[in-house]
Gaussian input, Z-matrix of N, CA and C with variables (Angstrom, degrees):
# hf/3-21g

backbone

0 1
 N
 C     1     B1
 C     2     B2     1     A1
 N     3     B3     2     A2     1     D1
 C     4     B4     3     A3     2     D2
 C     5     B5     4     A4     3     D3
 N     6     B6     5     A5     4     D4
 C     7     B7     6     A6     5     D5
 C     8     B8     7     A7     6     D6
 N     9     B9     8     A8     7     D7
 C    10    B10     9     A9     8     D8
 C    11    B11    10    A10     9     D9
 N    12    B12    11    A11    10    D10
 C    13    B13    12    A12    11    D11
 C    14    B14    13    A13    12    D12
 N    15    B15    14    A14    13    D13
 C    16    B16    15    A15    14    D14
 C    17    B17    16    A16    15    D15
 N    18    B18    17    A17    16    D16
 C    19    B19    18    A18    17    D17
 C    20    B20    19    A19    18    D18
 N    21    B21    20    A20    19    D19
 C    22    B22    21    A21    20    D20
 C    23    B23    22    A22    21    D21
 N    24    B24    23    A23    22    D22
 C    25    B25    24    A24    23    D23
 C    26    B26    25    A25    24    D24
 N    27    B27    26    A26    25    D25
 C    28    B28    27    A27    26    D26
 C    29    B29    28    A28    27    D27
 N    30    B30    29    A29    28    D28
 C    31    B31    30    A30    29    D29
 C    32    B32    31    A31    30    D30
 N    33    B33    32    A32    31    D31
 C    34    B34    33    A33    32    D32
 C    35    B35    34    A34    33    D33
 N    36    B36    35    A35    34    D34
 C    37    B37    36    A36    35    D35
 C    38    B38    37    A37    36    D36
 N    39    B39    38    A38    37    D37
 C    40    B40    39    A39    38    D38
 C    41    B41    40    A40    39    D39
 N    42    B42    41    A41    40    D40
 C    43    B43    42    A42    41    D41
 C    44    B44    43    A43    42    D42
 N    45    B45    44    A44    43    D43
 C    46    B46    45    A45    44    D44
 C    47    B47    46    A46    45    D45
 N    48    B48    47    A47    46    D46
 C    49    B49    48    A48    47    D47
 C    50    B50    49    A49    48    D48
 N    51    B51    50    A50    49    D49
 C    52    B52    51    A51    50    D50
 C    53    B53    52    A52    51    D51
 N    54    B54    53    A53    52    D52
 C    55    B55    54    A54    53    D53
 C    56    B56    55    A55    54    D54
 N    57    B57    56    A56    55    D55
 C    58    B58    57    A57    56    D56
 C    59    B59    58    A58    57    D57
 N    60    B60    59    A59    58    D58
 C    61    B61    60    A60    59    D59
 C    62    B62    61    A61    60    D60
 N    63    B63    62    A62    61    D61
 C    64    B64    63    A63    62    D62
 C    65    B65    64    A64    63    D63
 N    66    B66    65    A65    64    D64
 C    67    B67    66    A66    65    D65
 C    68    B68    67    A67    66    D66
 N    69    B69    68    A68    67    D67
 C    70    B70    69    A69    68    D68
 C    71    B71    70    A70    69    D69
 N    72    B72    71    A71    70    D70
 C    73    B73    72    A72    71    D71
 C    74    B74    73    A73    72    D72
 N    75    B75    74    A74    73    D73
 C    76    B76    75    A75    74    D74
 C    77    B77    76    A76    75    D75
 N    78    B78    77    A77    76    D76
 C    79    B79    78    A78    77    D77
 C    80    B80    79    A79    78    D78
 N    81    B81    80    A80    79    D79
 C    82    B82    81    A81    80    D80
 C    83    B83    82    A82    81    D81
 N    84    B84    83    A83    82    D82
 C    85    B85    84    A84    83    D83
 C    86    B86    85    A85    84    D84
 N    87    B87    86    A86    85    D85
 C    88    B88    87    A87    86    D86
 C    89    B89    88    A88    87    D87
 N    90    B90    89    A89    88    D88
 C    91    B91    90    A90    89    D89
 C    92    B92    91    A91    90    D90
 N    93    B93    92    A92    91    D91
 C    94    B94    93    A93    92    D92
 C    95    B95    94    A94    93    D93
 N    96    B96    95    A95    94    D94
 C    97    B97    96    A96    95    D95
 C    98    B98    97    A97    96    D96
 N    99    B99    98    A98    97    D97
 C   100   B100    99    A99    98    D98
 C   101   B101   100   A100    99    D99
 N   102   B102   101   A101   100   D100
 C   103   B103   102   A102   101   D101
 C   104   B104   103   A103   102   D102
 N   105   B105   104   A104   103   D103
 C   106   B106   105   A105   104   D104
 C   107   B107   106   A106   105   D105
 N   108   B108   107   A107   106   D106
 C   109   B109   108   A108   107   D107
 C   110   B110   109   A109   108   D108
 N   111   B111   110   A110   109   D109
 C   112   B112   111   A111   110   D110
 C   113   B113   112   A112   111   D111
 N   114   B114   113   A113   112   D112
 C   115   B115   114   A114   113   D113
 C   116   B116   115   A115   114   D114
 N   117   B117   116   A116   115   D115
 C   118   B118   117   A117   116   D116
 C   119   B119   118   A118   117   D117
 N   120   B120   119   A119   118   D118
 C   121   B121   120   A120   119   D119
 C   122   B122   121   A121   120   D120
 N   123   B123   122   A122   121   D121
 C   124   B124   123   A123   122   D122
 C   125   B125   124   A124   123   D123
 N   126   B126   125   A125   124   D124
 C   127   B127   126   A126   125   D125
 C   128   B128   127   A127   126   D126
 N   129   B129   128   A128   127   D127
 C   130   B130   129   A129   128   D128
 C   131   B131   130   A130   129   D129
 N   132   B132   131   A131   130   D130
 C   133   B133   132   A132   131   D131
 C   134   B134   133   A133   132   D132
 N   135   B135   134   A134   133   D133
 C   136   B136   135   A135   134   D134
 C   137   B137   136   A136   135   D135
 N   138   B138   137   A137   136   D136
 C   139   B139   138   A138   137   D137
 C   140   B140   139   A139   138   D138
 N   141   B141   140   A140   139   D139
 C   142   B142   141   A141   140   D140
 C   143   B143   142   A142   141   D141
 N   144   B144   143   A143   142   D142
 C   145   B145   144   A144   143   D143
 C   146   B146   145   A145   144   D144
 N   147   B147   146   A146   145   D145
 C   148   B148   147   A147   146   D146
 C   149   B149   148   A148   147   D147
 N   150   B150   149   A149   148   D148
 C   151   B151   150   A150   149   D149
 C   152   B152   151   A151   150   D150
 N   153   B153   152   A152   151   D151
 C   154   B154   153   A153   152   D152
 C   155   B155   154   A154   153   D153
 N   156   B156   155   A155   154   D154
 C   157   B157   156   A156   155   D155
 C   158   B158   157   A157   156   D156
 N   159   B159   158   A158   157   D157
 C   160   B160   159   A159   158   D158
 C   161   B161   160   A160   159   D159
 N   162   B162   161   A161   160   D160
 C   163   B163   162   A162   161   D161
 C   164   B164   163   A163   162   D162
 N   165   B165   164   A164   163   D163
 C   166   B166   165   A165   164   D164
 C   167   B167   166   A166   165   D165
 N   168   B168   167   A167   166   D166
 C   169   B169   168   A168   167   D167
 C   170   B170   169   A169   168   D168
 N   171   B171   170   A170   169   D169
 C   172   B172   171   A171   170   D170
 C   173   B173   172   A172   171   D171
 N   174   B174   173   A173   172   D172
 C   175   B175   174   A174   173   D173
 C   176   B176   175   A175   174   D174
 N   177   B177   176   A176   175   D175
 C   178   B178   177   A177   176   D176
 C   179   B179   178   A178   177   D177
 N   180   B180   179   A179   178   D178
 C   181   B181   180   A180   179   D179
 C   182   B182   181   A181   180   D180
 N   183   B183   182   A182   181   D181
 C   184   B184   183   A183   182   D182
 C   185   B185   184   A184   183   D183
 N   186   B186   185   A185   184   D184
 C   187   B187   186   A186   185   D185
 C   188   B188   187   A187   186   D186
 N   189   B189   188   A188   187   D187
 C   190   B190   189   A189   188   D188
 C   191   B191   190   A190   189   D189
 N   192   B192   191   A191   190   D190
 C   193   B193   192   A192   191   D191
 C   194   B194   193   A193   192   D192
 N   195   B195   194   A194   193   D193
 C   196   B196   195   A195   194   D194
 C   197   B197   196   A196   195   D195
 N   198   B198   197   A197   196   D196
 C   199   B199   198   A198   197   D197
 C   200   B200   199   A199   198   D198
 N   201   B201   200   A200   199   D199
 C   202   B202   201   A201   200   D200
 C   203   B203   202   A202   201   D201
 N   204   B204   203   A203   202   D202
 C   205   B205   204   A204   203   D203
 C   206   B206   205   A205   204   D204
 N   207   B207   206   A206   205   D205
 C   208   B208   207   A207   206   D206
 C   209   B209   208   A208   207   D207
 N   210   B210   209   A209   208   D208
 C   211   B211   210   A210   209   D209
 C   212   B212   211   A211   210   D210
 N   213   B213   212   A212   211   D211
 C   214   B214   213   A213   212   D212
 C   215   B215   214   A214   213   D213
 N   216   B216   215   A215   214   D214
 C   217   B217   216   A216   215   D215
 C   218   B218   217   A217   216   D216
 N   219   B219   218   A218   217   D217
 C   220   B220   219   A219   218   D218
 C   221   B221   220   A220   219   D219
 N   222   B222   221   A221   220   D220
 C   223   B223   222   A222   221   D221
 C   224   B224   223   A223   222   D222
 N   225   B225   224   A224   223   D223
 C   226   B226   225   A225   224   D224
 C   227   B227   226   A226   225   D225
 N   228   B228   227   A227   226   D226
 C   229   B229   228   A228   227   D227
 C   230   B230   229   A229   228   D228
 N   231   B231   230   A230   229   D229
 C   232   B232   231   A231   230   D230
 C   233   B233   232   A232   231   D231
 N   234   B234   233   A233   232   D232
 C   235   B235   234   A234   233   D233
 C   236   B236   235   A235   234   D234
 N   237   B237   236   A236   235   D235
 C   238   B238   237   A237   236   D236
 C   239   B239   238   A238   237   D237
 N   240   B240   239   A239   238   D238
 C   241   B241   240   A240   239   D239
 C   242   B242   241   A241   240   D240
 N   243   B243   242   A242   241   D241
 C   244   B244   243   A243   242   D242
 C   245   B245   244   A244   243   D243
 N   246   B246   245   A245   244   D244
 C   247   B247   246   A246   245   D245
 C   248   B248   247   A247   246   D246
 N   249   B249   248   A248   247   D247
 C   250   B250   249   A249   248   D248
 C   251   B251   250   A250   249   D249
 N   252   B252   251   A251   250   D250
 C   253   B253   252   A252   251   D251
 C   254   B254   253   A253   252   D252
 N   255   B255   254   A254   253   D253
 C   256   B256   255   A255   254   D254
 C   257   B257   256   A256   255   D255
 N   258   B258   257   A257   256   D256
 C   259   B259   258   A258   257   D257
 C   260   B260   259   A259   258   D258
 N   261   B261   260   A260   259   D259
 C   262   B262   261   A261   260   D260
 C   263   B263   262   A262   261   D261

   B1=1.4498
   B2=1.5277
   B3=1.3086
   B4=1.4591
   B5=1.5269
   B6=1.3335
   B7=1.4630
   B8=1.5205
   B9=1.3062
   B10=1.4566
   B11=1.5214
   B12=1.3155
   B13=1.4573
   B14=1.5219
   B15=1.3355
   B16=1.4517
   B17=1.5233
   B18=1.3158
   B19=1.4537
   B20=1.5286
   B21=1.3144
   B22=1.4599
   B23=1.5270
   B24=1.3227
   B25=1.4674
   B26=1.5280
   B27=1.3135
   B28=1.4590
   B29=1.5392
   B30=1.3147
   B31=1.4609
   B32=1.5291
   B33=1.3238
   B34=1.4653
   B35=1.5287
   B36=1.3175
   B37=1.4656
   B38=1.5127
   B39=1.3225
   B40=1.4747
   B41=1.5308
   B42=1.3198
   B43=1.4701
   B44=1.5300
   B45=1.3349
   B46=1.4769
   B47=1.5262
   B48=1.3205
   B49=1.4649
   B50=1.5277
   B51=1.3237
   B52=1.4699
   B53=1.5290
   B54=1.3550
   B55=1.4611
   B56=1.5281
   B57=1.3032
   B58=1.4562
   B59=1.5174
   B60=1.3292
   B61=1.4620
   B62=1.5281
   B63=1.3385
   B64=1.4636
   B65=1.5227
   B66=1.3205
   B67=1.4607
   B68=1.5313
   B69=1.3256
   B70=1.4699
   B71=1.5283
   B72=1.3372
   B73=1.4626
   B74=1.5257
   B75=1.3200
   B76=1.4621
   B77=1.5304
   B78=1.3212
   B79=1.4602
   B80=1.5305
   B81=1.3255
   B82=1.4731
   B83=1.5299
   B84=1.3357
   B85=1.4596
   B86=1.5270
   B87=1.3358
   B88=1.4568
   B89=1.5240
   B90=1.3421
   B91=1.4591
   B92=1.5257
   B93=1.3291
   B94=1.4575
   B95=1.5288
   B96=1.3047
   B97=1.4614
   B98=1.5291
   B99=1.3183
   B100=1.4625
   B101=1.5156
   B102=1.3253
   B103=1.4578
   B104=1.5266
   B105=1.3301
   B106=1.4628
   B107=1.5240
   B108=1.3051
   B109=1.4610
   B110=1.5250
   B111=1.3289
   B112=1.4646
   B113=1.5254
   B114=1.3075
   B115=1.4700
   B116=1.5337
   B117=1.3141
   B118=1.4629
   B119=1.5329
   B120=1.3317
   B121=1.4660
   B122=1.5258
   B123=1.3146
   B124=1.4670
   B125=1.5285
   B126=1.3338
   B127=1.4543
   B128=1.5228
   B129=1.3221
   B130=1.4662
   B131=1.5198
   B132=1.3334
   B133=1.4597
   B134=1.5241
   B135=1.3256
   B136=1.4586
   B137=1.5263
   B138=1.3295
   B139=1.4676
   B140=1.5303
   B141=1.3061
   B142=1.4593
   B143=1.5228
   B144=1.3235
   B145=1.4703
   B146=1.5247
   B147=1.3381
   B148=1.4648
   B149=1.5270
   B150=1.3192
   B151=1.4644
   B152=1.5247
   B153=1.3233
   B154=1.4704
   B155=1.5300
   B156=1.3243
   B157=1.4688
   B158=1.5346
   B159=1.3290
   B160=1.4622
   B161=1.5278
   B162=1.3168
   B163=1.4649
   B164=1.5300
   B165=1.3176
   B166=1.4711
   B167=1.5317
   B168=1.3327
   B169=1.4636
   B170=1.5213
   B171=1.3263
   B172=1.4649
   B173=1.5231
   B174=1.3408
   B175=1.4689
   B176=1.5308
   B177=1.3372
   B178=1.4603
   B179=1.5160
   B180=1.3045
   B181=1.4578
   B182=1.5302
   B183=1.3280
   B184=1.4632
   B185=1.5335
   B186=1.3137
   B187=1.4552
   B188=1.5219
   B189=1.3317
   B190=1.4631
   B191=1.5312
   B192=1.3037
   B193=1.4658
   B194=1.5277
   B195=1.3168
   B196=1.4599
   B197=1.5247
   B198=1.3129
   B199=1.4670
   B200=1.5283
   B201=1.3136
   B202=1.4638
   B203=1.5302
   B204=1.3282
   B205=1.4618
   B206=1.5275
   B207=1.3186
   B208=1.4611
   B209=1.5232
   B210=1.3270
   B211=1.4568
   B212=1.5170
   B213=1.3198
   B214=1.4534
   B215=1.5216
   B216=1.3155
   B217=1.4601
   B218=1.5217
   B219=1.3217
   B220=1.4606
   B221=1.5185
   B222=1.3275
   B223=1.4573
   B224=1.5185
   B225=1.3255
   B226=1.4590
   B227=1.5208
   B228=1.3232
   B229=1.4633
   B230=1.5251
   B231=1.3372
   B232=1.4534
   B233=1.5256
   B234=1.3244
   B235=1.4544
   B236=1.5217
   B237=1.3155
   B238=1.4559
   B239=1.5252
   B240=1.3261
   B241=1.4474
   B242=1.5182
   B243=1.3188
   B244=1.4573
   B245=1.5168
   B246=1.3054
   B247=1.4534
   B248=1.5186
   B249=1.3155
   B250=1.4569
   B251=1.5223
   B252=1.3243
   B253=1.4754
   B254=1.5139
   B255=1.3280
   B256=1.4666
   B257=1.5201
   B258=1.3380
   B259=1.4719
   B260=1.5063
   B261=1.2995
   B262=1.4743
   B263=1.4925
   A1=109.18
   A2=115.97
   A3=121.98
   A4=110.90
   A5=115.68
   A6=120.20
   A7=109.37
   A8=115.68
   A9=121.38
   A10=109.55
   A11=115.88
   A12=121.81
   A13=108.10
   A14=115.29
   A15=120.74
   A16=110.84
   A17=115.43
   A18=122.98
   A19=107.52
   A20=116.10
   A21=121.16
   A22=112.51
   A23=118.27
   A24=120.13
   A25=111.71
   A26=117.84
   A27=120.49
   A28=110.08
   A29=117.05
   A30=122.18
   A31=110.19
   A32=116.72
   A33=120.81
   A34=110.89
   A35=116.37
   A36=120.28
   A37=112.17
   A38=116.38
   A39=120.46
   A40=110.68
   A41=116.70
   A42=120.76
   A43=109.64
   A44=116.64
   A45=120.15
   A46=110.92
   A47=115.70
   A48=121.05
   A49=111.84
   A50=116.78
   A51=121.42
   A52=114.22
   A53=117.51
   A54=120.09
   A55=114.43
   A56=117.16
   A57=119.88
   A58=113.60
   A59=116.11
   A60=120.22
   A61=110.61
   A62=114.88
   A63=119.42
   A64=110.77
   A65=116.69
   A66=120.91
   A67=110.62
   A68=116.46
   A69=120.96
   A70=110.71
   A71=116.65
   A72=120.48
   A73=111.05
   A74=116.88
   A75=121.09
   A76=110.70
   A77=116.18
   A78=120.56
   A79=110.62
   A80=117.08
   A81=120.83
   A82=111.35
   A83=116.13
   A84=120.89
   A85=111.67
   A86=115.79
   A87=120.37
   A88=114.05
   A89=115.23
   A90=119.69
   A91=108.32
   A92=116.87
   A93=119.66
   A94=110.43
   A95=115.21
   A96=120.33
   A97=109.92
   A98=116.25
   A99=121.08
   A100=112.22
   A101=116.54
   A102=121.23
   A103=110.74
   A104=116.43
   A105=119.98
   A106=110.26
   A107=117.08
   A108=121.37
   A109=111.09
   A110=117.24
   A111=121.11
   A112=111.54
   A113=116.83
   A114=121.28
   A115=110.48
   A116=116.94
   A117=121.71
   A118=111.80
   A119=116.83
   A120=121.33
   A121=112.05
   A122=116.77
   A123=123.34
   A124=115.29
   A125=118.20
   A126=119.85
   A127=110.72
   A128=116.23
   A129=123.31
   A130=107.73
   A131=115.46
   A132=120.57
   A133=110.25
   A134=116.27
   A135=121.65
   A136=107.84
   A137=116.74
   A138=120.29
   A139=108.52
   A140=116.34
   A141=120.33
   A142=110.72
   A143=116.45
   A144=120.22
   A145=110.86
   A146=117.51
   A147=120.83
   A148=110.78
   A149=116.45
   A150=119.73
   A151=109.87
   A152=115.91
   A153=119.85
   A154=110.98
   A155=117.09
   A156=121.64
   A157=110.39
   A158=116.95
   A159=120.80
   A160=111.09
   A161=117.17
   A162=121.40
   A163=110.00
   A164=116.36
   A165=120.62
   A166=110.87
   A167=115.76
   A168=120.14
   A169=112.95
   A170=115.65
   A171=120.44
   A172=113.26
   A173=114.51
   A174=121.64
   A175=111.40
   A176=114.36
   A177=120.97
   A178=110.22
   A179=116.17
   A180=121.39
   A181=106.69
   A182=118.23
   A183=119.81
   A184=113.57
   A185=117.63
   A186=120.98
   A187=114.75
   A188=117.50
   A189=120.38
   A190=113.03
   A191=117.01
   A192=121.28
   A193=111.00
   A194=117.09
   A195=121.17
   A196=111.29
   A197=117.33
   A198=121.46
   A199=112.18
   A200=117.04
   A201=121.87
   A202=113.64
   A203=117.54
   A204=120.13
   A205=115.72
   A206=118.90
   A207=119.44
   A208=114.51
   A209=117.70
   A210=120.63
   A211=107.45
   A212=116.44
   A213=119.48
   A214=110.65
   A215=113.93
   A216=120.65
   A217=108.17
   A218=116.21
   A219=121.90
   A220=108.64
   A221=116.15
   A222=120.55
   A223=109.29
   A224=116.75
   A225=121.22
   A226=111.13
   A227=117.58
   A228=120.36
   A229=111.17
   A230=118.18
   A231=121.61
   A232=110.73
   A233=117.21
   A234=121.09
   A235=111.47
   A236=116.63
   A237=121.08
   A238=112.04
   A239=116.86
   A240=120.21
   A241=112.90
   A242=117.15
   A243=121.50
   A244=109.71
   A245=115.84
   A246=119.74
   A247=107.49
   A248=115.31
   A249=121.56
   A250=106.65
   A251=118.41
   A252=120.69
   A253=113.94
   A254=118.01
   A255=120.33
   A256=113.04
   A257=119.13
   A258=122.04
   A259=112.66
   A260=119.20
   A261=121.87
   A262=111.62
   D1=133.53
   D2=-179.39
   D3=-73.82
   D4=134.19
   D5=177.85
   D6=-77.84
   D7=134.28
   D8=177.14
   D9=-88.73
   D10=141.32
   D11=176.63
   D12=-118.36
   D13=130.45
   D14=-176.62
   D15=-111.49
   D16=149.98
   D17=177.96
   D18=-94.23
   D19=108.43
   D20=-178.41
   D21=-100.71
   D22=19.93
   D23=-177.48
   D24=-63.47
   D25=-39.15
   D26=178.58
   D27=-66.94
   D28=-39.72
   D29=176.73
   D30=-62.70
   D31=-44.21
   D32=179.96
   D33=-60.74
   D34=-40.48
   D35=178.17
   D36=-63.84
   D37=-41.72
   D38=179.48
   D39=-67.30
   D40=-37.63
   D41=177.15
   D42=-61.42
   D43=-46.29
   D44=178.57
   D45=-62.39
   D46=-39.97
   D47=-179.07
   D48=-63.47
   D49=-43.65
   D50=-174.32
   D51=-90.41
   D52=-33.13
   D53=-172.76
   D54=-121.39
   D55=-11.27
   D56=-179.77
   D57=85.73
   D58=-48.60
   D59=-178.65
   D60=-136.97
   D61=157.42
   D62=174.66
   D63=-67.08
   D64=-30.54
   D65=179.32
   D66=-61.75
   D67=-46.19
   D68=179.79
   D69=-64.86
   D70=-40.05
   D71=178.59
   D72=-66.46
   D73=-43.99
   D74=-179.84
   D75=-58.60
   D76=-42.09
   D77=179.62
   D78=-60.53
   D79=-46.07
   D80=179.01
   D81=-66.57
   D82=-33.01
   D83=179.78
   D84=-73.86
   D85=-20.36
   D86=178.20
   D87=89.60
   D88=24.23
   D89=176.44
   D90=-130.60
   D91=167.64
   D92=-179.82
   D93=-78.09
   D94=160.55
   D95=177.15
   D96=-61.57
   D97=-38.35
   D98=178.48
   D99=-63.03
   D100=-42.06
   D101=178.78
   D102=-63.85
   D103=-42.65
   D104=177.73
   D105=-62.96
   D106=-42.00
   D107=178.82
   D108=-59.74
   D109=-42.54
   D110=178.32
   D111=-62.95
   D112=-36.27
   D113=178.77
   D114=-71.87
   D115=-41.42
   D116=-177.99
   D117=-69.41
   D118=-21.30
   D119=179.49
   D120=-105.94
   D121=14.48
   D122=172.90
   D123=69.66
   D124=19.88
   D125=174.14
   D126=-82.60
   D127=-27.13
   D128=175.05
   D129=-136.65
   D130=157.08
   D131=177.55
   D132=-96.38
   D133=154.42
   D134=171.62
   D135=-74.09
   D136=139.76
   D137=174.91
   D138=-79.30
   D139=164.76
   D140=177.83
   D141=-61.55
   D142=-40.56
   D143=179.40
   D144=-64.01
   D145=-38.99
   D146=179.19
   D147=-67.29
   D148=-39.90
   D149=178.26
   D150=-63.34
   D151=-45.16
   D152=179.85
   D153=-59.95
   D154=-45.16
   D155=-179.92
   D156=-66.39
   D157=-40.66
   D158=179.57
   D159=-62.93
   D160=-39.86
   D161=178.02
   D162=-59.60
   D163=-41.46
   D164=178.19
   D165=-66.49
   D166=-49.93
   D167=-177.06
   D168=-62.73
   D169=-37.95
   D170=-177.63
   D171=-88.35
   D172=0.70
   D173=178.81
   D174=53.61
   D175=51.23
   D176=179.14
   D177=-95.43
   D178=146.18
   D179=171.70
   D180=-71.64
   D181=130.58
   D182=-179.31
   D183=-54.89
   D184=-22.94
   D185=179.42
   D186=-70.51
   D187=-12.52
   D188=-178.97
   D189=-108.28
   D190=9.86
   D191=-178.11
   D192=-54.98
   D193=-41.30
   D194=-179.10
   D195=-58.58
   D196=-41.14
   D197=-179.32
   D198=-62.13
   D199=-33.46
   D200=-176.16
   D201=-91.13
   D202=-31.88
   D203=-172.62
   D204=-118.60
   D205=-15.43
   D206=-173.14
   D207=-130.35
   D208=21.99
   D209=173.93
   D210=-81.60
   D211=116.92
   D212=-178.14
   D213=-73.25
   D214=139.62
   D215=177.69
   D216=-78.99
   D217=134.67
   D218=-179.21
   D219=-104.29
   D220=132.69
   D221=176.95
   D222=-66.59
   D223=149.13
   D224=179.12
   D225=-57.85
   D226=-38.32
   D227=-179.72
   D228=-64.82
   D229=-30.79
   D230=178.85
   D231=-75.93
   D232=-31.63
   D233=179.89
   D234=-64.58
   D235=-37.94
   D236=-176.18
   D237=-97.27
   D238=-3.28
   D239=-178.86
   D240=80.59
   D241=9.39
   D242=179.36
   D243=-96.56
   D244=139.96
   D245=177.22
   D246=-121.80
   D247=119.95
   D248=177.62
   D249=-109.40
   D250=122.35
   D251=-175.13
   D252=-54.40
   D253=-33.40
   D254=-178.31
   D255=-76.42
   D256=-6.81
   D257=178.62
   D258=-101.43
   D259=-4.34
   D260=-177.78
   D261=-83.26

């Protein structure tokens, strides 16, 4: 099964806006800063419970959850229509 990679840049911006640091947000979310970092860099996925809690903490409208948690990251080669065998 292919691993999905998500773009969390919008989420990172909202975290900075509301909490200042990922460390402060992680503490409120109830996870370690390291665990949050692994999720933000696509080494681990956010659980449904974590997403629900994050939506509350970040005061997000539930209708925009997809924009913050499920926007797939596009490879640079896919953006330009170029395929380099060593990047696949």
